[in-house]
VOKEVEX-181146 format. One record per residue (C-alpha): x, y, z; chain; residue number from 1; residue in three letters. Coordinates in steps of 0.2 Angstrom, whole numbers, plus 5000, padded with zeros to 4 digits. Last residue first. Layout:
BEGIN
X Y Z A NUM ALA $
...
This chain:
BEGIN
5729 4464 4953 A 197 ARG $
5714 4464 4966 A 196 ALA $
5706 4478 4957 A 195 ILE $
5704 4468 4941 A 194 GLU $
5697 4453 4950 A 193 LYS $
5684 4465 4958 A 192 LEU $
5679 4472 4941 A 191 ASP $
5677 4454 4934 A 190 ALA $
5666 4449 4949 A 189 ALA $
5656 4465 4947 A 188 LYS $
5654 4462 4928 A 187 VAL $
5649 4444 4931 A 186 ALA $
5636 4449 4944 A 185 GLU $
5628 4461 4932 A 184 GLY $
5628 4448 4918 A 183 LEU $
5619 4436 4930 A 182 ILE $
5607 4449 4936 A 181 ALA $
5603 4455 4918 A 180 SER $
5600 4437 4912 A 179 VAL $
5589 4434 4926 A 178 LEU $
5579 4450 4924 A 177 ASP $
5577 4446 4905 A 176 ASP $
5571 4428 4909 A 175 LYS $
5558 4435 4921 A 174 ARG $
5551 4447 4908 A 173 ALA $
5551 4433 4895 A 172 ALA $
5542 4421 4907 A 171 LEU $
5529 4435 4911 A 170 GLN $
5526 4437 4892 A 169 ARG $
5525 4419 4890 A 168 LEU $
5512 4417 4904 A 167 LEU $
5501 4431 4897 A 166 GLN $
5501 4423 4880 A 165 GLY $
5497 4406 4887 A 164 GLU $
5482 4414 4896 A 163 ARG $
5476 4422 4880 A 162 ARG $
5478 4405 4871 A 161 ALA $
5468 4397 4885 A 160 LEU $
5454 4410 4884 A 159 ALA $
5453 4408 4865 A 158 SER $
5452 4389 4867 A 157 PHE $
5438 4390 4880 A 156 GLU $
5428 4403 4869 A 155 VAL $
5430 4392 4854 A 154 VAL $
5425 4376 4864 A 153 ARG $
5409 4385 4870 A 152 LYS $
5404 4390 4852 A 151 GLN $
5407 4372 4847 A 150 MET $
5395 4366 4860 A 149 SER $
5382 4380 4856 A 148 LEU $
5381 4375 4837 A 147 ASP $
5390 4386 4825 A 146 PRO $
5385 4404 4822 A 145 VAL $
5396 4414 4810 A 144 ALA $
5392 4433 4813 A 143 ILE $
5387 4445 4799 A 142 GLU $
5387 4463 4805 A 141 LEU $
5371 4471 4799 A 140 ASN $
5366 4477 4817 A 139 GLU $
5384 4484 4820 A 138 LEU $
5384 4494 4803 A 137 ALA $
5366 4500 4806 A 136 PRO $
5371 4507 4824 A 135 MET $
5385 4518 4816 A 134 PRO $
5403 4514 4821 A 133 ILE $
5412 4530 4827 A 132 MET $
5429 4536 4825 A 131 ARG $
5434 4553 4834 A 130 LEU $
5444 4565 4824 A 129 GLY $
5439 4559 4806 A 128 THR $
5421 4553 4808 A 127 GLY $
5412 4538 4802 A 126 GLN $
5416 4519 4803 A 125 ALA $
5408 4508 4790 A 124 GLU $
5424 4501 4783 A 123 LEU $
5430 4499 4801 A 122 GLY $
5416 4487 4805 A 121 LEU $
5421 4476 4791 A 120 ARG $
5439 4476 4797 A 119 ARG $
5434 4472 4815 A 118 GLN $
5423 4458 4809 A 117 ALA $
5438 4451 4799 A 116 ASP $
5450 4454 4813 A 115 PRO $
5440 4445 4827 A 114 GLN $
5433 4456 4840 A 113 ASN $
5414 4454 4835 A 112 ILE $
5416 4435 4835 A 111 ALA $
5424 4435 4853 A 110 TRP $
5411 4446 4860 A 109 ALA $
5398 4434 4852 A 108 LEU $
5407 4419 4859 A 107 TYR $
5407 4426 4876 A 106 ASP $
5388 4430 4875 A 105 PRO $
5384 4413 4869 A 104 LEU $
5373 4412 4853 A 103 ILE $
5357 4402 4848 A 102 ARG $
5347 4399 4864 A 101 ASP $
5356 4414 4872 A 100 ARG $
5347 4426 4860 A 99 ASP $
5360 4439 4863 A 98 PRO $
5357 4456 4872 A 97 ARG $
5369 4469 4865 A 96 ILE $
5371 4485 4874 A 95 ILE $
5380 4499 4865 A 94 VAL $
5393 4509 4874 A 93 LEU $
5394 4527 4869 A 92 PRO $
5384 4530 4879 A 91 VAL $
5382 4524 4897 A 90 ILE $
5378 4506 4904 A 89 VAL $
5369 4505 4921 A 88 ALA $
5375 4490 4931 A 87 VAL $
5363 4478 4939 A 86 PRO $
5369 4470 4956 A 85 GLU $
5382 4456 4960 A 84 PRO $
5383 4452 4942 A 83 LEU $
5378 4435 4936 A 82 PRO $
5384 4431 4923 A 81 ASP $
5399 4440 4916 A 80 GLN $
5396 4454 4904 A 79 ILE $
5404 4450 4888 A 78 ALA $
5416 4463 4880 A 77 ALA $
5415 4470 4863 A 76 ALA $
5429 4480 4853 A 75 VAL $
5429 4496 4843 A 74 ASN $
5447 4500 4847 A 73 PRO $
5447 4515 4845 A 72 GLU $
5435 4529 4848 A 71 GLY $
5416 4527 4848 A 70 ARG $
5405 4511 4847 A 69 SER $
5413 4502 4861 A 68 ARG $
5402 4486 4862 A 67 PHE $
5394 4479 4877 A 66 VAL $
5388 4460 4878 A 65 VAL $
5375 4453 4889 A 64 GLU $
5375 4438 4900 A 63 GLY $
5375 4447 4916 A 62 GLY $
5364 4461 4925 A 61 SER $
5365 4474 4912 A 60 VAL $
5355 4490 4914 A 59 PHE $
5349 4503 4901 A 58 TYR $
5334 4494 4896 A 57 ARG $
5328 4493 4914 A 56 GLU $
5323 4512 4912 A 55 SER $
5332 4524 4923 A 54 LEU $
5325 4532 4939 A 53 ALA $
5338 4545 4944 A 52 GLY $
5356 4543 4938 A 51 LEU $
5364 4546 4955 A 50 ASP $
5381 4539 4950 A 49 TYR $
5392 4524 4957 A 48 ARG $
5410 4521 4950 A 47 LYS $
5415 4504 4944 A 46 LEU $
5430 4496 4952 A 45 ASP $
5431 4480 4943 A 44 SER $
5435 4486 4925 A 43 GLY $
5429 4475 4912 A 42 LEU $
5440 4462 4904 A 41 GLU $
5443 4454 4887 A 40 ALA $
5438 4468 4876 A 39 GLY $
5456 4470 4871 A 38 SER $
5456 4489 4874 A 37 ALA $
5448 4486 4891 A 36 GLY $
5430 4491 4894 A 35 VAL $
5429 4503 4910 A 34 ASP $
5435 4518 4900 A 33 ARG $
5419 4518 4889 A 32 LEU $
5408 4518 4904 A 31 GLN $
5399 4505 4915 A 30 LEU $
5389 4513 4929 A 29 ALA $
5386 4507 4947 A 28 PRO $
5370 4514 4954 A 27 VAL $
5367 4528 4966 A 26 GLY $
5369 4527 4985 A 25 GLY $
5384 4533 4994 A 24 GLU $
5400 4541 4989 A 23 LEU $
5393 4548 4973 A 22 VAL $
5402 4550 4956 A 21 PRO $
5399 4565 4946 A 20 ASP $
5392 4563 4928 A 19 LEU $
5393 4578 4917 A 18 ARG $
5377 4583 4909 A 17 GLY $
5361 4575 4901 A 16 ARG $
5368 4557 4902 A 15 ALA $
5364 4546 4887 A 14 THR $
5360 4529 4893 A 13 TYR $
5367 4514 4883 A 12 GLY $
5362 4512 4865 A 11 SER $
5352 4497 4858 A 10 HIS $
5354 4480 4851 A 9 ILE $
5342 4465 4854 A 8 GLU $
5351 4449 4848 A 7 SER $
5353 4436 4834 A 6 LEU $
5344 4443 4820 A 5 ASP $
5352 4460 4824 A 4 ALA $
5369 4452 4822 A 3 LEU $
5365 4447 4805 A 2 ARG $
5369 4428 4801 A 1 MET $
């Protein structure tokens, strides 16, 4: 099913000039750098900006998906529900508001980030120096939509697989440290034995 048939899609807010953070007041804003390269996590330390009176359409409050339309990678991230306060979304991020009766935000982000969807979006990419995914390419992206319980299982399994990967990387790093320590001690012991002769 076309993504545009499953959700409302529009660009984030286009700032008229440089955005300078404010220490007090303002609103938190989500920018390209705040969306991880894997799409799995958003930055937690969002800066605040004085953006004036913005339309509600530029804010997310939880349950939406944001998409990195420029640069690489062009991944999506689900906005956890609920957020402590609404967050403004800045271009080149795109806001996707899924019809939650048909598709879960976490599943939608997962589906957009799958290799096949990424390949299809890549075929539509424009620009040589800075890659950009045009809005029609995103709107026309075909998404498989199983029932909500299956979507939930896919998201849970994907999260478990990601966690397993993190744990395996930690285990490998600790194993390397242990082997280095053991070999270092063996070398020292051999050196002391040689000196004692």
